[in-house]
N, C-alpha and C positions, 0 to 999 in steps of 0.2 A: 458504423453501419453493419448490420447483420445480414449477410447474403446467403441464401440457400440455393444451390444449384441442383438440378436433376439432369444428369448427363452420364455418359459412359466414361468411367474412370480410367479405362485403358487407353482412351484416345489422347494423343499428344496435344490436341487442340483444347480439350477439357482441362488438361493439366496446366496448360499455359494460362488459361483464364483464372482458375482457382489460385494458382501460385501468385499471379500478379496482384490480386486483391488481398490475399493474405499478407503479402509483403508490404502492401500499402497500409496495413494496420487494421483492416476490417476483420470482423469475425466471419469466417467462411465455413460453411457446411456443404458437403457434397453427398447427395443421395444417388447411388449408382447400382446397376445390376452386376457390375464387375469392379474388382479392386484396381489399384493403381498399377499393379505389376511390379516391375523392377524400379520404377521411379517413385521413391518415397518423397512426399511433400510435407514439410513441417508446417505446423499451425493451421492445418486444414482438417476439420473433423469429418471423417469418412463414414458413411452409413451404407453398408453393402446390403442390398435387398436379398432376402432369403427366397429360395426357389422351391417349387413343388417337384419339378422335374428338370434338373440342370443338365442331364446327359443329352437330351434330344434338342440340340441347339436350333435346328431349322424352325421348329414349331414351339420352341420354349416360351417365346413371348406370349403367344396366345394361351398356352396352358397356364402360365404363371400370372397372367394379367389380373385375375381377381385378387390374388395374394399381393401382387405389386400395389394395386390400388389401395388396399387396406393399410399396407405398411407406409406408403407415401403420405397418405392423409394423416396417419398418426404421427409420423415424423415431423411433418410441417407444423402440425398443431403443437408438438412438443418443443420444436426449435423456436417457433414464433419469430420468423425472420422479418426484416424490414422489406426485403426484396426476394421474390421467388423467380428464378431464371432457369428455364429449361432449354436444352440444346437438342436439336433434331426433332422435327415436328411429329413424325409418325409414331414414335414410341415414347420417349421421355416428355415430349411436348404434350402428347395426349394425357399422360399421367399428371402432368402439372395442371392441365386444364381441369381435370376431374377434382382437384383439391378445392376449387372455388376461391383460392387465395388471391388477393390483390395487394400491391401491384404485382402483376405477372408479366414477365418479359419472356418472349419466345424467339429463339434464333433458328432461322431456316438455313440449312447447310447446302442445299442444292438438290440432290436426287430425292430428298424427302418431300419436296413440293413439285419438282419437275417430272420425276419418273414414277415414284410410288403411287400417287393418286390415279395413274392410268392403268395400274395393274388390277384394281378391283374397286367396285362401288363402295365396299365397306371401308377400305383405306381412304378413299376420297372423302367420305363422310367424317372419318376420324380427323383428317387434316383440316377440313372446314370447321369442325367443332373446336379444335385447338386454336386455330387462328382467330376465331370469333371471340373466344374467352380471353385471349391475351390483351393486355392494355397497350403493349407495344411489341412490334415484330421487327427484329433486326435481320438484315441480310448482309451478304458479303460483297455485293456488286450492284451497280445501277441497273444492270439487266434484270437481276432477280427481283429488285424492288419494283420495277415496271411490270414484271411478270405477275407478281402477287396482286398488284392493283387491277390488272386486266383479267386474270383467270379466277381470282377469288373475291373480286369486288371489294377489296380492302380500301378504306379511306386513306387519303394522302397523309394525314397527320399520324396515322397509326403505324406506318412502315418507314424505316430509316435504313439507309445503307451505311453500315459501319464495318468496313473491311477489317478482317483479323490482322492482316499485315504481316510483316517480316521483322524479326528481331535482328536489326542491323549490327548489333554487337556480336552476333553469332554468325550470321550469313553474310560472308564477304570473301574476297579472294585471300588466299594464304594457305594455312594448314599443311605446309610442306612436309613436316615430319609425319603427320597422320596420313597424308597421301602416299608417302613412301611405304608405310606399314600396310596400307590397303593394297598396294600393288603386290606386295609379297604375299599377303593373305589370300588374294584373289587370283594369284598366278598370272598377272599381267605386267607389261613393261612399258617403257616410254614409246615404243614403236606402235603400240596398239591404239586404235581409235575406239574410244569408249562411248557406247550408247547406254543411257540409263532410262529405265521405265520406273518413274518415281511413285507410281500408284500401287496400291495393294493388289494382291493376286485375287481379283474378283472378276466375275463375268462382266460386270458393269463397265470395267475399264478396257475391255476388248484387247487383252494382252495377246490373244492368239494371232491377231493380224500383225503385230510387231514381230512375233516369232516367225510367222510365215514370210516376212520380208527378208529374213536372214539369208536364205539360199541365194536370193537375187543380189544381195549385197556382197556375199562371199564369192560370188562368181566374178566380181570385179576387184574386190580387195579382201585378201585373206586375213588381214590383221585386225579385223573388227571384232569387238567383244560387246555382248549385250548383257547388262546387269538387270535382274529382276528382283523385286522385293516382295516377300510373302507378307510382311507387316502383320497387322492384326486380323488378316483375313481368316475366315473359318469355312471356306468353301472347298472342302476336300475333293469333291468330284471335279471341280474346275481345276484345282491344282494338279490332279492326276491327268486331266485332259492336256494341260500345258506340258507336263512332264513327258507324256507319250508323244506329243507333237514334236517336241525338241528331239526325241530319239528317232522318230519316223523321218524327219527332215535331215537327219545326219548333221545337226549343228551343235551337238552337246559340247564339243570342245570349245565352242565360241560363246557359250551361255553360262552365266554364273547366277545362282539363286541364293540370295541372302535370306536366311530363315528367321533370324531374330528381328524384333522391332527395334529400329535404331533410335537413339537419342538425338537431340537437336544438333549437337556438335558433330556427331557421327554422320548425320545427314549432310551437314555443311562440308565435311571432308569429302564425302562421296560426290557432291556436286562439283567440287574442285578437281576431283579425279576425272570427271566425265567431260567429254567434248560436246555432247548433245543429249537432250532429254526428249522423250516421246510421250505425249499424253493425248490419248484419243478416246475418252469415255463417251458413253451414249448420251449423257447430259452432264452438266457441271455448273458449279459456281466458277469464279476465277480462282482456281485452287491455290492454296498456299505452296504446294509442291512446285508449281510453275514459277511462282513469284520468288521462291527461295533459290531456284536454279538461275533465274534472271539476275538476282543479286550477287550470285557467285560467278557469273560469267559463262554459264552453260547455254548453248544454243537451244531455244525452244522450237521443237517440231510438234505441231498441235493439229488436232482435228478442227474442221472449219465450223466451230460453234459460235453463235452470235456473241456470247459473253466474252470470248477471247478478244474480240475486236475493240473492246474498251481500251486496251493498252497496246495490242499487237497489230502490226501491219505486215502482210506477206512480203517477204523479200527485203523489208526495211529493218525489222528487229526480231523476226521469227519466220518460220516456214510453215505454211498451212498445207494439209494433205487431206485427201479423201480417206477417212478413217478405215474403210473396209476394202481398200485397194493396196495389198502388200507390195505390188510392183511400184506404185507411186511413192509409198513410204520409203522403199529402198532407194528410189531415184533421189529423194530429198537427202537421205543420208549420204549417198555418193556425192551429191552436190556440195555438201558440207566438207567432205574429205578433200574434194578438188578445189575448194575455195577456203583455205584455212584463215584467210583474212577476215572472214565473216565473224569469227568468234570475238575478236576485239571490237569490231565495228558494232555488232549487236550489243555487246556488254556496255559500251559507252552510252548507248541510248537507254538500255534496260535498267541499269543501276540508277540512273537519274529518275526514271519513272518510279521505281520502288522507294527511293529516298523521299520523293515529293508526295506520293500518293499512298504508299503502303508501309509506312513506318509504324511498327507495332506499338511503340510507346505512345505515340500521338493518337492512334486509333483507340487504344485501350482507355485513354483519358476521356474519349468521347462516350464510351459506354458508362463510365462513372458519372459523367454529366447527365446522361439519360436517366440513370438511377435516381439522381438527386432531383431531377425535374419531376419524375413520377411521385416521389415522396412529397414534394412540395404541393403537387396537385392533390394528393390524398389528404394532406393536412387541410386543404381548402374544401374538402368534401366532394372533390370532382371525380373520384374513381368509384366504379361500381364493382 
């Protein structure tokens, strides 16, 4: 099978999908506005889109859109894939829809359908157009599947929840040597209680409220360290805002910022180092970062979003917080410090959930089955 993806090559999620199908022996092409970065992937043909104005990142998509459309249409026509699959509805999904190619699979990631359409009428129209043109739309959660049915009037047969899942061969307890190295590199020791913010440094993830919680935490326990990840974020203004906030609050000695984008095994080691993770975005799918932490035994402290209730129960295997209340966030962290038994108790529940519901290998097979069903339907003349 020849599969052509349209997605951001810098994303670790994109890299997982293309690598999986390439290793399965399929011919895989990736059309991307950005290269893979440091992660070279064998047997994947990468087509990086040329840009008119690469410097102005904030508005570059709009400026480059006409050129992107021309290039994507030409590349798809040249590659002649069996399946075209676009990830993230508002940009790559829109480009995929404009090719007119079928079978066309579209993956909704979360904020692309939950938050982006609310920002402007134009974005909402782009999302509706892309969803309409797709033969099948995959989501990562039951909540997102129901949301697409309700908000965009998509028929039941067109949407399917196929969680990305967690690679259980990577995300598990252990990594003793790597954890020791991390302690040295980050300047922390066994006496520190480690909080991890596993989301990228973007305004959407409301990192400022986590930072604002630190003075309240440190007033009770001085040995707490907060680790932030810059990741693939390109929001320089927000990064400066967080940096200034850390200084203004006088918590710089207790905050660590990791600038580079971490590979999967590096993330697994970081979860093993951490006692708790905090994820409080404005909207979300059931993110891989939370699931990975669950699989490694990290305590999830999360905002009270409906999607998280699919697997998490407050006080049973996670702690829920008011995302915009730093004092409440601090109280939950302090509660974890004062109840160390929670970590093993939560892990016993969470590991089982991930193994049963979010095993990457099992869920990736479901995507392959979806591809095959669409090709069978096309062969019968059932796709437009």
